[in-house]
C-alpha positions as CSV (number, residue, x, y, z in Angstrom):
1,M,139.2,99.6,115.0
2,A,142.9,99.3,115.5
3,N,144.2,95.7,115.7
4,P,141.3,94.0,117.6
5,K,143.1,90.6,117.6
6,Q,145.4,91.3,120.6
7,P,142.6,91.9,123.1
8,L,140.8,88.8,121.9
9,K,143.8,86.7,122.4
10,R,144.2,88.1,125.9
11,S,140.6,87.2,126.8
12,I,141.1,83.6,125.5
13,A,144.1,83.2,127.9
14,L,141.9,84.4,130.8
15,I,139.2,81.8,129.9
16,T,141.5,79.0,131.0
17,L,142.5,80.9,134.2
18,L,138.8,81.5,135.2
19,S,137.9,77.9,134.6
20,L,140.0,76.7,137.5
21,G,137.2,77.8,139.9
22,V,134.3,76.5,137.8
23,L,131.9,74.2,139.7
24,F,129.7,71.2,138.7
25,S,127.7,68.5,140.4
26,N,126.7,65.0,139.5
27,N,123.1,65.3,138.5
28,S,122.4,61.6,138.1
29,R,119.5,60.2,140.1
30,G,120.7,59.5,143.6
31,Q,119.8,58.2,147.1
32,A,118.0,60.5,149.6
33,P,120.1,61.0,152.7
34,S,118.9,59.4,155.9
35,I,118.4,61.2,159.3
36,V,121.5,60.8,161.5
37,W,120.0,62.5,164.5
38,R,117.0,64.6,165.5
39,T,116.5,66.8,168.5
40,N,114.4,69.7,169.8
41,V,116.0,72.6,171.6
42,N,113.0,75.0,171.3
43,A,114.9,77.4,169.1
44,T,115.0,78.3,165.4
45,L,117.8,77.0,163.2
46,F,119.8,79.7,161.5
47,A,123.5,78.8,160.8
48,V,126.1,76.1,160.5
49,D,129.9,76.8,160.6
50,S,132.9,75.2,158.9
51,Q,133.3,72.8,161.9
52,T,129.7,71.8,161.5
53,N,128.6,73.5,164.7
54,I,124.9,74.3,164.5
55,Y,123.3,77.5,165.8
56,A,119.7,78.0,166.8
57,N,118.0,81.2,168.1
58,A,115.5,81.6,170.9
59,N,114.7,85.3,170.8
60,G,118.2,86.6,171.3
61,T,119.7,83.6,173.0
62,V,121.9,81.3,170.8
63,I,122.1,77.6,171.5
64,T,125.1,75.9,169.9
65,L,125.0,72.2,169.0
66,N,127.9,70.0,167.8
67,S,127.7,67.8,164.8
68,R,126.2,65.0,166.9
69,G,123.3,67.2,168.0
70,V,124.5,67.8,171.5
71,P,124.1,71.4,172.9
72,F,127.4,72.6,174.3
73,A,126.8,76.4,174.7
74,T,123.9,78.7,175.5
75,N,124.6,82.4,175.3
76,S,122.4,85.5,175.5
77,Y,123.2,88.2,173.0
78,C,120.3,90.5,172.3
79,P,118.5,91.5,175.5
80,V,115.4,92.9,173.6
81,P,112.9,90.2,172.7
82,S,111.2,90.7,169.4
83,L,107.4,91.2,169.6
84,D,107.0,89.0,166.5
85,P,109.2,86.1,165.3
86,E,112.9,87.1,165.3
87,F,115.5,86.4,162.6
88,A,119.2,85.7,163.2
89,Q,122.3,85.3,161.1
90,R,126.0,84.6,161.8
91,D,128.8,85.9,159.6
92,S,132.1,84.2,158.8
93,A,133.9,86.1,161.6
94,G,131.4,84.7,164.2
95,N,129.4,87.8,164.7
96,F,125.7,87.5,165.3
97,Y,122.8,89.6,163.9
98,F,119.3,89.8,165.3
99,A,116.3,91.4,163.5
100,G,112.8,91.8,164.9
101,N,110.4,94.5,166.1
102,F,110.0,96.4,169.4
103,D,108.0,99.2,171.0
104,G,109.0,101.9,173.4
105,T,112.5,102.6,174.7
106,N,114.8,99.6,174.9
107,N,118.5,99.1,175.7
108,F,120.2,96.7,173.3
109,G,123.3,96.3,175.4
110,G,124.7,99.8,175.5
111,T,122.6,101.6,172.9
112,N,119.1,102.8,173.6
113,L,116.5,102.9,170.8
114,V,113.0,104.2,170.8
115,G,110.4,102.2,168.9
116,G,106.9,102.9,167.9
117,W,104.9,105.9,166.9
118,I,105.8,109.3,168.4
119,D,102.6,111.2,168.0
120,T,103.2,114.8,167.0
121,T,99.7,115.2,165.4
122,N,97.3,114.9,168.2
123,Y,99.4,116.3,171.1
124,D,101.2,119.6,171.6
125,T,104.0,117.7,173.3
126,P,105.2,114.7,171.2
127,R,104.0,111.5,172.9
128,W,104.8,107.9,172.4
129,H,101.8,105.9,171.2
130,P,101.9,102.1,171.8
131,G,100.9,99.6,169.2
132,A,103.1,100.6,166.2
133,P,106.3,98.6,166.6
134,T,109.5,99.6,164.8
135,C,112.0,97.1,163.3
136,F,115.5,96.7,164.7
137,L,118.8,95.1,163.6
138,A,121.5,94.6,166.1
139,K,125.0,93.1,165.7
140,Y,127.1,91.4,168.4
141,T,130.6,90.0,168.7
142,P,131.1,86.3,169.3
143,N,131.6,87.1,173.0
144,G,128.3,89.0,173.2
145,G,129.4,92.6,173.0
146,L,127.2,95.0,171.1
147,L,128.8,96.4,167.9
148,W,125.8,98.5,166.9
149,A,122.0,98.6,166.9
150,T,119.7,100.5,164.6
151,S,115.9,101.0,164.1
152,F,113.9,101.4,160.9
153,G,110.4,100.9,159.5
154,Q,107.7,103.2,158.3
155,V,104.8,103.8,160.6
156,V,101.6,104.0,158.6
157,I,98.6,105.8,160.1
158,D,95.1,105.7,158.8
159,D,92.6,108.5,159.1
160,D,91.6,107.6,162.6
161,A,93.1,110.4,164.8
162,F,93.9,108.0,167.7
163,G,95.6,105.3,165.7
164,E,93.1,102.5,165.6
165,Y,94.4,101.7,162.1
166,I,98.1,101.8,162.6
167,F,100.0,99.3,160.5
168,T,102.8,97.7,162.4
169,N,106.2,96.7,161.2
170,Q,107.3,93.1,161.4
171,V,110.6,91.5,160.0
172,S,109.9,88.8,157.5
173,D,113.5,87.9,156.5
174,L,117.2,88.7,157.1
175,V,120.2,88.0,154.8
176,L,123.8,89.0,155.0
177,N,125.7,90.3,151.9
178,P,129.3,89.8,150.9
179,D,130.2,93.4,151.6
180,G,129.1,93.2,155.3
181,S,125.8,94.9,154.8
182,A,122.4,93.2,155.6
183,T,119.1,93.1,153.7
184,V,115.9,93.0,155.8
185,G,112.4,92.2,154.6
186,V,109.6,94.3,156.3
187,Y,106.1,92.9,156.6
188,Q,103.3,95.5,157.1
189,Y,100.1,93.4,156.7
190,Q,97.8,95.3,154.4
191,Y,100.2,98.0,153.5
192,S,103.0,97.5,151.0
193,E,105.9,95.2,152.0
194,Q,109.3,96.8,152.1
195,I,113.0,96.0,151.7
196,A,115.7,97.7,153.8
197,L,119.5,97.7,153.3
198,I,121.6,98.3,156.4
199,S,125.3,99.1,156.0
200,S,128.2,97.1,157.6
201,T,128.4,99.8,160.3
202,G,124.7,99.8,161.1
203,S,123.5,102.8,159.1
204,P,120.1,102.4,157.3
205,L,121.0,103.0,153.6
206,W,117.4,102.8,152.3
207,L,113.9,101.5,153.0
208,N,111.8,101.2,149.9
209,P,108.3,99.8,149.2
210,I,107.8,96.9,146.8
211,F,104.3,98.1,145.9
212,D,102.6,101.2,147.1
213,Y,98.9,100.5,147.3
214,F,96.3,98.6,149.4
215,S,94.5,96.6,146.7
216,V,96.1,93.3,147.6
217,Q,96.7,91.9,151.1
218,F,100.4,91.1,151.0
219,G,102.2,88.6,153.1
220,P,105.9,88.1,153.9
221,V,108.8,89.1,151.6
222,K,111.7,86.6,151.4
223,L,115.2,87.6,150.3
224,S,118.4,86.3,148.7
225,S,121.7,88.0,149.4
226,L,123.2,90.5,147.0
227,R,125.3,88.8,144.3
228,G,127.4,91.8,143.1
229,T,124.8,94.6,143.1
230,N,121.7,92.5,142.6
231,G,119.5,90.4,144.9
232,A,116.2,88.6,144.5
233,F,113.0,88.4,146.5
234,L,109.7,86.5,146.7
235,L,106.6,88.4,147.7
236,Y,103.6,86.4,149.0
237,S,100.0,87.6,148.8
238,L,97.3,86.3,151.1
239,A,94.0,86.8,149.4
240,V,93.1,85.8,145.8
241,N,90.2,83.8,144.4
242,E,87.9,83.9,147.4
243,N,90.8,83.3,149.9
244,T,91.5,79.8,148.6
245,V,94.8,80.7,147.0
246,G,97.5,83.4,147.1
247,F,100.2,84.2,144.6
248,I,103.9,84.5,144.8
249,S,105.6,87.3,142.8
250,E,109.4,87.4,142.2
251,G,111.6,90.3,141.5
252,N,115.0,91.9,141.9
253,Y,116.5,94.6,144.2
254,T,119.8,96.4,143.8
255,S,122.3,97.8,146.3
256,S,121.2,101.3,145.3
257,G,117.6,100.7,146.2
258,S,115.9,99.9,142.9
259,I,113.1,97.3,143.3
260,V,111.5,95.7,140.3
261,V,108.6,93.3,140.5
262,H,108.3,91.0,137.5
263,S,105.0,90.1,135.8
264,G,105.5,86.4,136.2
265,F,104.0,84.7,139.3
266,V,102.7,81.3,140.6
267,Y,99.9,80.5,143.0
268,Y,99.8,78.6,146.2
269,P,97.0,77.2,148.4
270,L,96.1,79.1,151.6
271,S,94.9,76.0,153.4
272,D,97.7,76.3,155.9
273,Y,97.1,80.0,156.7
274,P,97.1,81.7,159.1
275,G,97.7,79.2,161.9
276,H,100.6,77.4,160.1
277,P,102.1,79.7,157.5
278,L,104.4,77.0,156.1
279,S,103.9,78.0,152.5
280,S,105.8,81.3,153.1
281,S,108.9,79.3,154.2
282,G,110.0,79.4,150.6
283,K,113.2,81.3,149.9
284,P,114.5,82.7,146.6
285,V,117.5,80.8,145.4
286,T,119.6,82.4,142.6
287,T,122.2,81.3,140.1
288,L,125.5,82.9,139.2
289,G,123.7,84.8,136.5
290,N,121.1,86.1,139.1
291,E,118.3,83.9,137.7
292,T,115.7,83.0,140.3
293,Y,113.8,79.8,141.0
294,L,110.1,79.9,141.7
295,V,107.8,77.0,142.8
296,G,104.0,77.1,142.8
297,L,100.7,76.3,141.2
298,S,100.2,77.0,137.5
299,S,96.5,77.9,138.1
300,G,94.5,80.1,140.4
301,N,92.1,77.2,140.9
302,P,93.8,74.8,143.4
303,L,91.7,71.9,142.1
304,Y,93.2,71.9,138.6
305,G,96.7,73.5,138.7
306,Q,100.0,71.6,138.5
307,F,103.0,72.4,140.7
308,L,105.9,73.8,138.7
309,I,109.5,74.8,139.1
310,E,110.3,77.8,137.0
311,E,113.6,79.7,136.5
312,Y,113.3,83.4,135.8
313,A,116.0,85.5,134.1
314,P,117.0,88.9,135.7
315,N,114.6,90.7,133.3
316,G,111.6,88.5,134.4
317,S,111.4,86.2,131.4
318,I,111.0,82.5,132.0
319,V,114.1,80.5,131.2
320,W,112.5,77.1,131.7
321,T,109.5,75.4,133.4
322,Q,109.3,71.9,134.8
323,T,106.2,70.1,136.2
324,I,107.0,68.6,139.6
325,S,103.6,67.4,140.8
326,N,100.2,66.8,139.2
327,F,98.6,66.8,142.7
328,S,97.8,70.5,143.2
329,R,97.1,70.3,146.9
330,N,100.6,69.1,147.7
331,N,102.0,72.6,148.1
332,Q,105.8,72.8,147.8
333,W,108.3,75.5,148.4
334,I,112.1,76.0,148.0
335,L,114.1,75.8,151.2
336,N,117.7,76.4,150.0
337,G,120.4,75.7,147.5
338,D,123.9,74.2,147.9
339,D,127.4,74.6,146.5
340,G,126.7,72.0,143.8
341,G,124.0,74.2,142.3
342,N,121.1,72.1,143.4
343,I,117.8,73.2,145.1
344,Y,115.8,71.6,147.8
345,L,112.0,71.5,148.1
346,S,109.7,70.7,151.0
347,G,106.0,69.9,150.8
348,L,102.9,69.8,152.9
349,D,102.9,66.1,152.3
350,R,106.1,66.0,154.3
351,S,108.2,65.4,151.2
352,F,111.8,66.6,151.0
353,S,113.3,66.6,147.5
354,K,116.5,67.5,145.6
355,Y,116.4,69.0,142.1
356,N,119.3,70.0,139.8
357,S,119.7,73.4,138.2
358,A,117.7,72.3,135.2
359,G,114.7,71.4,137.4
360,M,115.2,67.6,137.2
361,Q,114.5,65.6,140.3
362,I,117.6,63.8,141.8
363,W,115.9,62.2,144.8
364,T,112.9,62.6,147.1
365,T,111.9,61.2,150.5
366,N,109.2,61.7,153.2
367,Y,109.7,62.6,156.8
368,T,107.2,62.8,159.7
369,S,106.7,66.6,159.4
370,P,107.1,69.2,156.7
371,T,110.5,70.9,156.5
372,V,110.6,74.7,157.0
373,I,114.3,75.6,157.2
374,G,117.2,74.1,155.3
375,L,120.9,74.7,155.5
376,A,123.8,73.0,153.7
377,D,127.5,73.2,154.5
378,S,130.5,72.9,152.2
379,S,131.0,69.2,153.0
380,G,127.5,68.2,151.7
381,N,125.9,67.9,155.1
382,H,122.3,69.1,155.5
383,I,120.7,70.5,158.6
384,I,117.0,71.0,158.5
385,Q,114.2,72.0,160.9
386,F,110.7,70.6,160.8
387,A,107.4,72.3,161.4
388,D,107.2,70.4,164.7
389,N,110.3,72.5,165.7
390,T,112.8,69.6,165.8
391,I,116.2,70.0,164.1
392,A,117.7,67.1,162.2
393,F,121.1,66.3,160.7
394,L,121.1,64.4,157.4
395,A,123.8,62.0,156.2
396,A,126.3,63.6,153.8
397,D,125.0,63.9,150.2
398,P,128.0,63.8,147.9
399,G,126.2,65.5,145.1
400,S,125.8,68.6,147.3
401,T,129.5,69.5,147.1
402,A,131.1,71.0,144.1
403,P,133.9,69.2,142.2
404,T,135.9,71.0,139.5
405,A,135.1,71.3,135.8
406,H,137.1,73.1,133.1
407,L,136.4,75.3,130.2
408,N,139.0,74.4,127.6
409,R,140.5,76.5,124.8
410,Q,140.6,74.8,121.5
411,A,143.6,74.5,119.3
412,G,144.3,77.9,117.6
413,D,142.5,80.9,119.1
414,G,138.9,79.5,118.9
415,R,137.7,82.4,116.7
416,G,135.7,81.9,113.6
417,A,133.3,83.7,111.4
418,T,130.3,82.5,113.5
419,G,131.7,83.4,116.9
420,F,134.0,82.0,119.5
421,Q,134.1,78.2,120.2
422,F,135.4,76.3,123.1
423,S,134.7,73.1,125.0
424,L,133.7,72.1,128.5
425,S,134.9,68.9,130.2
426,G,133.4,67.3,133.2
427,S,131.5,64.2,134.4
428,P,129.2,62.5,131.9
429,G,125.5,63.1,132.5
430,C,126.0,66.4,134.2
431,V,123.8,69.4,133.3
432,Y,125.6,72.8,133.1
433,E,124.7,76.4,132.6
434,V,127.4,78.5,130.8
435,F,127.7,82.2,131.5
436,S,129.5,85.0,129.7
437,S,130.7,88.4,130.7
438,T,132.5,91.4,129.2
439,D,133.7,92.8,132.5
440,L,133.7,90.0,135.1
441,N,130.9,91.9,137.0
442,S,127.7,91.3,135.0
443,W,127.1,87.7,133.9
444,Q,124.6,86.5,131.2
445,S,123.4,83.0,130.6
446,L,124.8,81.7,127.3
447,A,123.6,78.1,127.2
448,Y,122.3,75.0,129.0
449,V,124.2,71.9,128.0
450,T,124.2,68.2,129.1
451,N,127.6,66.4,129.0
452,N,126.8,63.2,127.0
453,T,130.3,63.0,125.6
454,A,133.8,63.6,127.0
455,D,133.7,67.3,125.9
456,I,130.8,69.7,125.2
457,Q,131.3,72.1,122.3
458,I,130.2,75.7,123.2
459,L,129.7,78.4,120.6
460,D,129.2,82.1,121.5
461,P,128.1,83.9,118.3
462,D,128.2,87.3,120.1
463,A,131.9,87.1,120.9
464,T,132.9,88.7,117.6
465,N,131.1,91.9,118.8
466,H,133.4,92.5,121.8
467,L,137.1,93.0,122.3
468,Q,137.1,90.6,125.2
469,K,134.7,88.1,126.8
470,F,135.0,85.8,129.9
471,Y,133.2,82.5,130.5
472,R,132.3,80.4,133.5
473,V,130.1,77.4,134.1
474,S,127.7,76.4,136.9
475,P,125.7,73.2,137.5
């Protein structure tokens, strides 16, 4: 190899530049935020903007509230009401997205779509057959103009010639991706759940099954946005161990349509199914390195299991496990994460708790109803929705924002016979995860460290095997 020292020196210089954007949070035990206000607008919370305006969806109609909880705008966007619960999102440009299911011919504001089963098997002339809804995704401008609408979803027909065993399509989640595309979870009851990727211009790119068999009755699939080319999902089952518990599998999907279900899973009680499916409110939250958090029971027997938080690596291996409750009937689920790298859990006991990226509890509190939706803005404000449909605004939680930490180059070039060594400076008591990359696209977890001194010494023994490496840190 010709003169490998120069590329290594160049990568060391880049380490300092990358560290300017590194984030950390204060993970010391803190005070749970109080409720500032609480209101009910009979709509589903889905977005908060940089001015702390709050958005809630009522089947295509968006109600906008200010930071004091006062509604100041009600606008109808999607004229086609979803047959099953609808999902909405808002992008940084203020455009609105609506995903649901429909049947028959419908006008989405300038584009007609035909949903359902067009029967070409039992009739000489193709005939629409009711009862097999199709999924839709529609995008509208801030002023309500339709940009595009598209339909998707596989209609599954059993052997009955007249469709008594048609499996319907239902949307179970919607997330927006940094490139403008959208990922949609499709719920088909007893048939395999699916994931669809829709382009920024409304073209369905792919619709792929997670499993392809009938042996387990699957529930909703919940999604995280793509980070680079990778995203994560949680898949819920509804029938295990004489219908007393289900299980939650986790896995990854890619922008090209590859779907991998990992072997690890946890259980959850079915006591709140089907009338109040709160347990499936849980969302996958991912780290910078595309690790995924999972919360659930350690045992298929709900009388003996413990509730755990687990972090899974992209390959499905468990990074760490933390016990969060010895009371197995207190089902808990992850609502969301924040810019400080923390995760928020809700429970059937009406608990609402904050954990850091190492699974350590920072605070916990109890409200009058379980929390089913959680959002956090860049200022550390939390907006949540309870199972009783009320929306609440929580006092700012300083640990939810992301101050700056730095990776520091040591004197000399940091290279030694055992690898590359550098230091990390930040607030004492903080827990960090350090990542490394050879190309700035794919990041691997290097180490978990706790800052018990002014500087943490980090050693990467693999650095000597590469011409250049980059590093970043996350709480």
